[in-house]
DSSP file (Angstrom, degrees, kcal/mol; ACC not computed):
  #  RESIDUE AA STRUCTURE BP1 BP2  ACC     N-H-->O    O-->H-N    N-H-->O    O-->H-N    TCO  KAPPA ALPHA  PHI   PSI    X-CA   Y-CA   Z-CA
    1    1 A M              0   0    0      0, 0.0     0, 0.0     0, 0.0     0, 0.0   0.000 360.0 360.0 360.0 146.5   93.0  100.9  144.0
    2    2 A L    >   +     0   0    0      3,-0.1     3,-1.6     2,-0.0     2,-0.1  -0.160 360.0 154.4-112.9  38.0   92.1   99.0  140.8
    3    3 A L  T 3   +     0   0    0      1,-0.2     3,-0.1     3,-0.0     0, 0.0  -0.436  68.5  19.0 -66.9 138.2   95.6   97.9  139.8
    4    4 A G  T 3  S+     0   0    0      1,-0.3     2,-0.3    -2,-0.1    -1,-0.2   0.272  94.9 117.4  88.4 -13.0   95.5   94.8  137.6
    5    5 A R    <   -     0   0    0     -3,-1.6     2,-0.5     2,-0.0    -1,-0.3  -0.694  50.6-153.1 -90.1 143.0   91.9   95.1  136.6
    6    6 A V        -     0   0    0     -2,-0.3     2,-0.6    -3,-0.1    -3,-0.0  -0.961   7.8-141.4-118.3 126.5   91.1   95.6  133.0
    7    7 A A        -     0   0    0     -2,-0.5     2,-0.4     2,-0.0    -2,-0.0  -0.778  24.1-165.9 -85.5 123.9   88.0   97.3  131.8
    8    8 A R        -     0   0    0     -2,-0.6     2,-0.4     2,-0.0    -2,-0.0  -0.924   8.9-172.8-115.1 135.9   86.7   95.5  128.7
    9    9 A R        -     0   0    0     -2,-0.4     2,-0.5     2,-0.0    -2,-0.0  -0.978  21.9-129.0-125.5 140.3   84.1   96.8  126.4
   10   10 A A        -     0   0    0     -2,-0.4     2,-0.4     2,-0.0    -2,-0.0  -0.766  24.1-170.2 -89.6 127.5   82.5   94.9  123.5
   11   11 A F        -     0   0    0     -2,-0.5     2,-0.6     2,-0.0    -2,-0.0  -0.960  10.5-150.3-116.2 135.5   82.6   96.7  120.2
   12   12 A E        -     0   0    0     -2,-0.4     2,-0.4     0, 0.0    -2,-0.0  -0.923  11.8-160.9-107.3 124.9   80.7   95.4  117.2
   13   13 A F        -     0   0    0     -2,-0.6     3,-0.1     1,-0.1    -2,-0.0  -0.828  14.3-128.3-104.0 142.6   82.2   96.1  113.8
   14   14 A G        -     0   0    0     -2,-0.4    -1,-0.1     1,-0.2     2,-0.1   0.053  46.5 -54.1 -75.1-170.6   80.1   96.0  110.7
   15   15 A Q        -     0   0    0      1,-0.1     2,-0.6    23,-0.0    -1,-0.2  -0.359  50.1-127.6 -68.1 144.3   80.9   94.2  107.4
   16   16 A T        -     0   0    0     -3,-0.1     2,-0.4    -2,-0.1    43,-0.2  -0.849  21.3-149.4 -92.3 124.2   84.2   94.8  105.7
   17   17 A Y  E     -A   58   0A   0     41,-1.0    41,-3.2    -2,-0.6     2,-0.4  -0.772   9.3-161.2 -95.1 139.1   83.7   95.7  102.1
   18   18 A V  E     -A   57   0A   0     -2,-0.4     2,-0.7    39,-0.2    39,-0.2  -0.983  11.4-156.4-125.1 125.8   86.5   94.7   99.6
   19   19 A V  E     -A   56   0A   0     37,-3.4    37,-2.1    -2,-0.4    -2,-0.0  -0.906  27.2-143.2 -97.1 110.5   87.0   96.3   96.2
   20   20 A K        -     0   0    0     -2,-0.7    34,-0.1    35,-0.2    35,-0.1  -0.439  18.1-104.1 -78.6 146.1   88.8   93.5   94.2
   21   21 A P        -     0   0    0      0, 0.0    32,-0.2     0, 0.0     4,-0.1  -0.350  15.1-148.6 -68.4 148.6   91.5   94.4   91.7
   22   22 A K  S    S+     0   0    0     30,-0.6    31,-0.2    29,-0.3     2,-0.1   0.650  83.4  28.5 -90.3 -17.2   90.7   94.1   88.1
   23   23 A G  S    S-     0   0    0     29,-3.4     2,-0.3     1,-0.2    30,-0.1  -0.285 119.4 -31.9-117.6-155.0   94.3   93.2   87.1
   24   24 A K        -     0   0    0     -2,-0.1     2,-0.4     1,-0.1    -1,-0.2  -0.517  69.8-114.3 -69.0 127.0   97.1   91.4   88.9
   25   25 A H        +     0   0    0     -2,-0.3    29,-0.2     1,-0.2    -1,-0.1  -0.500  55.3 147.8 -68.8 116.7   96.9   92.1   92.6
   26   26 A Q        +     0   0    0     27,-2.8     2,-0.3    -2,-0.4    28,-0.2   0.487  57.9  22.9-126.3 -11.1  100.0   94.2   93.6
   27   27 A A  E     -b   54   0A   0     26,-1.4    28,-2.6     2,-0.0     2,-0.3  -0.985  58.3-141.8-155.4 160.8   99.0   96.5   96.4
   28   28 A N  E     -b   55   0A   0     -2,-0.3     2,-0.4    26,-0.2    28,-0.2  -0.943   6.0-164.7-126.0 149.1   96.5   96.9   99.2
   29   29 A I  E     -b   56   0A   0     26,-2.2    28,-3.2    -2,-0.3     2,-0.6  -0.997   8.8-154.2-129.9 128.5   94.7  100.0  100.6
   30   30 A G  E     -b   57   0A   0     -2,-0.4     2,-0.6    26,-0.2    28,-0.2  -0.925  15.2-161.5 -99.5 118.2   92.9  100.0  104.0
   31   31 A W  E     -b   58   0A   0     26,-3.0    28,-2.8    -2,-0.6     2,-0.8  -0.897   4.4-157.6-106.1 115.6   90.2  102.7  103.9
   32   32 A L        -     0   0    0     -2,-0.6     2,-0.1    27,-0.2    26,-0.1  -0.836  14.5-162.6 -96.1 110.1   88.9  103.8  107.2
   33   33 A H        -     0   0    0     -2,-0.8     3,-0.1     1,-0.2     4,-0.0  -0.378  27.7 -84.1 -86.5 170.5   85.4  105.3  106.8
   34   34 A G    >   -     0   0    0      1,-0.1     3,-1.5    -2,-0.1    -1,-0.2  -0.196  49.8 -85.7 -74.4 164.0   83.7  107.6  109.3
   35   35 A L  T 3  S+     0   0    0      1,-0.2    -1,-0.1     3,-0.0     3,-0.1  -0.430 116.2  27.1 -66.2 141.0   81.7  106.5  112.3
   36   36 A G  T 3  S+     0   0    0      1,-0.3     2,-0.4    -2,-0.1    -1,-0.2   0.331 101.0 102.6  87.3  -7.4   78.0  105.8  111.4
   37   37 A D    <   -     0   0    0     -3,-1.5    -1,-0.3     1,-0.1    -4,-0.1  -0.887  58.0-157.3-107.1 140.3   79.0  104.9  107.8
   38   38 A N        -     0   0    0     -2,-0.4   -21,-0.1    -3,-0.1    -1,-0.1   0.509  38.1-116.9 -97.6  -2.7   79.1  101.3  106.9
   39   39 A G  S  > S+     0   0    0     -5,-0.1     4,-2.1   -23,-0.1     5,-0.2   0.250  84.5 110.9  93.6 -13.9   81.4  101.6  103.8
   40   40 A S  H  > S+     0   0    0      1,-0.2     4,-1.3     2,-0.2     5,-0.1   0.877  79.4  48.4 -66.4 -36.5   79.0  100.5  101.2
   41   41 A S  H  > S+     0   0    0      1,-0.2     4,-1.4     2,-0.2    -1,-0.2   0.873 111.3  51.5 -70.5 -34.1   78.7  103.9   99.6
   42   42 A W  H  > S+     0   0    0      1,-0.2     4,-3.0     2,-0.2     5,-0.2   0.870 103.7  58.3 -65.9 -37.0   82.5  104.3   99.6
   43   43 A S  H  X S+     0   0    0     -4,-2.1     4,-1.5     1,-0.2    -1,-0.2   0.877 104.4  50.8 -64.3 -35.7   82.9  100.9   97.9
   44   44 A Q  H  < S+     0   0    0     -4,-1.3     4,-0.5     2,-0.2    -1,-0.2   0.910 113.9  44.7 -65.1 -41.5   80.8  102.1   94.9
   45   45 A L  H >< S+     0   0    0     -4,-1.4     3,-1.1     1,-0.2     4,-0.3   0.911 112.0  51.1 -68.5 -43.7   82.9  105.2   94.6
   46   46 A L  H >< S+     0   0    0     -4,-3.0     3,-1.1     1,-0.3    -1,-0.2   0.754  98.5  66.2 -69.7 -24.2   86.2  103.5   94.9
   47   47 A E  T 3< S+     0   0    0     -4,-1.5    -1,-0.3     1,-0.2    -2,-0.2   0.757  96.3  58.4 -65.8 -22.9   85.4  100.9   92.3
   48   48 A T  T <  S+     0   0    0     -3,-1.1    -1,-0.2    -4,-0.5    -2,-0.2   0.586  81.8 106.2 -84.1 -10.1   85.4  103.7   89.7
   49   49 A L  S <  S-     0   0    0     -3,-1.1     2,-2.1    -4,-0.3    -3,-0.0  -0.425  81.0-118.4 -70.8 142.8   89.0  104.7   90.5
   50   50 A P  S    S+     0   0    0      0, 0.0    -1,-0.1     0, 0.0    -2,-0.1  -0.385  73.6 122.7 -80.6  64.0   91.6  103.7   87.8
   51   51 A L    >   +     0   0    0     -2,-2.1     3,-1.3    -4,-0.1   -29,-0.3  -0.716  28.7 169.0-123.5  77.1   93.6  101.5   90.1
   52   52 A P  T 3  S+     0   0    0      0, 0.0   -29,-3.4     0, 0.0   -30,-0.6   0.689  75.2  43.3 -69.6 -19.2   93.5   98.1   88.3
   53   53 A N  T 3  S+     0   0    0    -31,-0.2   -27,-2.8   -32,-0.2   -26,-1.4   0.192  95.2  94.0-110.8  15.7   96.1   96.4   90.5
   54   54 A V  E <   - b   0  27A   0     -3,-1.3     2,-0.5   -28,-0.2   -26,-0.2  -0.916  57.3-152.9-117.1 132.2   95.0   97.6   93.9
   55   55 A R  E     - b   0  28A   0    -28,-2.6   -26,-2.2    -2,-0.4     2,-0.5  -0.892  16.3-157.9 -98.9 130.5   92.7   95.8   96.4
   56   56 A I  E     -Ab  19  29A   0    -37,-2.1   -37,-3.4    -2,-0.5     2,-0.5  -0.944   5.4-165.4-114.4 126.1   90.9   98.2   98.6
   57   57 A R  E     -Ab  18  30A   0    -28,-3.2   -26,-3.0    -2,-0.5     2,-0.6  -0.950  10.2-149.0-113.4 119.3   89.5   97.1  102.0
   58   58 A L  E      Ab  17  31A   0    -41,-3.2   -41,-1.0    -2,-0.5   -26,-0.2  -0.789 360.0 360.0 -89.3 117.3   87.0   99.4  103.7
   59   59 A L              0   0    0    -28,-2.8   -27,-0.2    -2,-0.6    -1,-0.1   0.402 360.0 360.0-107.2 360.0   87.3   98.9  107.4
């Protein structure tokens, strides 16, 4: 029996991209992109949204 043993796996996560608010920071959005995507293409798209008071963090 393997009671008490913990299997640990190392996961490496890429860079977190942040789309900073253009106005007063009032809200956050955590954007989970798909596997195999690093989030950089999403950050360019999300910068064009009319959300001036929202910080978006791509995880």
